[in-house]
N, C-alpha and C positions, 0 to 999 in steps of 0.2 A: 105630844099633845095629850096622849092617854095618861101620862104620869103627871100632868099639870106642871110642867117645867118650862122655864124660859131659857132658851139657848142664845148666848150673846157672843158676838164677835167683838172682843175687847182688843182692838188693834194697838192702842197706845201701850198696852202692857204685854203685847205679843202672846195672846192666849185666847182660847175659847172657853167660856165658863157656862155653867148652868145654875139657875136659881130655882128653888122650889117655892111655889106660890102658897104653900101651906104653912111651913114652920121653919124654914131655913133662914138664918140671919146673916150668913156670909156665903159667897159663891163657891161652888166646887169646880176646880180646874179640870176640864176633861181633855184639852189639848194645850200643850205648852210650847213655847218657842216657835211661834208661827205668826207671820205677818199677814194676818187675815184681812181680806177686803170685804168678803160677804159670806153668809152662811145660810143653808137651807136644810130641810129634812124631807126624806122620802116617806112613802106610805108605810114602810117597815120600821121607821124610827131611826134609820141610819142618818148620820150627820155628814154633810158636804160642806167643805170650806174652800173658798178661792184664796190663793196665796200670791202675794205680790213678788216676794223674793225669788221663788222658783218658777213663777209664771205657770201655775198648775192648779188643778182642782184636786183636793184630797178627800177621802172618805174615812169616817170612823164608824164601823159597824157595831150594832147593839152587842154589848157584852164583851167587846174587844178593847184593848188599850193602844194598839198600834194603828196608825193611819196608813192608807195606801193611796198612791196616785191613780186617778181614774181619768184624767184629761190633762194634756199638756206635759209639762215637766221636762221638755227637751230644749230648753233655752227660750229666750225672748225672740219672737219672730212671727212671720206670716205664713209659714208652711202649714200643710194640713195637720201636722202632728205637734204644732206649736200654739202657744197663746202669748198675747202681749198685754200685760198688766190686767189679768182677769178680775172682774169686780162683781157683777151681778150674776147670780146662778139660779137655775130652776130645774127640778127633776120631775118628769111627767110619770104617768102611771105605768109606762113601759120601761121606766128607769133610764130613759135617754136624758142626757144632761145638756141643758142649754147654757151657754157661757157668753156673756157680754163684756168685751174688752172696754176698759175705761178711756185709755188715751188714743185708741184708734177705733173708728166706728165699724165694729164688726160683731156679728152674733154667729156663733157656731153651734151645731148640734152634734153631740157625741152619743151615738147609739151604744146601748149596754155592751161592755167589754170591748169597745172599738178602740183602736190605737191611733185613729185619725178623726178629725172632726169634719163635718159637712157645713159649708158656708150657707147660712140662712140669708143673711144680708150683710152688706158692707158699703162703706162710702164709696161713691163712684165719681160721677161727673160733677165738678164744682159749679157748672152752669145749671144743673138740675137741683133745685132747692130741696126736694124731697130725698133724693138719693145721696146728697151731700150732708153728712152729719158727723159731729165730733162730740166728745165728752158727754156721753149719755149719763143720765142721772138716775135711771131706774129701769127695770125690765120685768115684764110679766107675760105669762102664756095663758090664753083662755082655753075653754073646754074643747075648742075645735082645733087647737094647735097653732092658732095665730100668734105671732110675736108682737108685743107692744113695747116700745121704747120711749121713755120720756127724755126730753132734751131741755135742760135748764137754760142754755144760752139762746136757743131759738124759741123757747116758751111754747112748746107743743108736745103732743103725743102722736107717734106714728105707728101704724100697724103694717106688718108684713104677713102674708100668707105663705105657706111653704111652697106653693105652686106658682106664685107670682114673682115676677122680677121687679116689680114696682111697689113702692110703699104708698100708703094712704094716710093722710092726716086725719086723725080721729077728732082732734080738737086743738085749736090754738088758745093760748091764754091771753089775758089782757093786762090792764094795769091794776085790776082789782077794785076799781072805783065804782063799777056798775054791776048789778046782780048777774047779768049774763057772763061777765068775766069770772069764770069759775076758779081760775088759779093764776098765780103770777110766779113763775119759776118752779115748775113741777120737779119733784124729786122722786122718792121711792113710790112704786105703784104695785098694787096687788088686786087680785080678783077674789070675790067671795063665791060661795057655792051656787048662788043665783046668777052669776055672771055680771054682777055690778063691779065697776072698776073704782078703786079707792086711790086717791092721789095725795101725797104729802105736799102741801104748798109751802115752799121754803120762805117766801117773802111775806106771806100773809099769816104764817104760823097757824095753820089749820089743816084738817083733813077733809077732802072733798070727795063725794060720792057721785059717780057718773053712770048713767044708764047708756051702755054702749050698743049701737046698732051694728051688728056684724054683717048685714046684707049690703 
């Protein structure tokens, strides 16, 4: 952010590139030969990438050229040291890594330098509409450490707190035909510094801003 760069996960070309917003006309490849699903940056400017092939999260530190595995990488599975198709990732101020699997409803938290993840939430009882979720389309963490997951199939955004065993539906979408229907098919989500939640609306092709009540 400080260098005014865009870091892009270019999955189709199996690479992560950076673009300068000032004067660069072509991207610079910073990580090659990687089937990236998602990318994020921590407060130090280190880059984290979720990789489909190795079911892992890798980190590229500032000034270095070699990536290291910081979560998963022990095959595809559901053990505490494994990931299953990791997609959405987030790094908090304590450098804990949150990972949301794409094909299996689970979010895990990997404390800095940990070899195993802690389950924050995962799909459970199919008779419980909130705890049963699959194919998440986005993940974000607020300033309080609450985990938000968007679900495109169920057209909703669900929140989990670290101390709670149950999720809470923040908002359901609609068909997009009326003003109260803020979204239809939520995708990527993100918070700003004021705690507002931004949602990428896949079917209505727009970005929606939501004032979230955390109480």
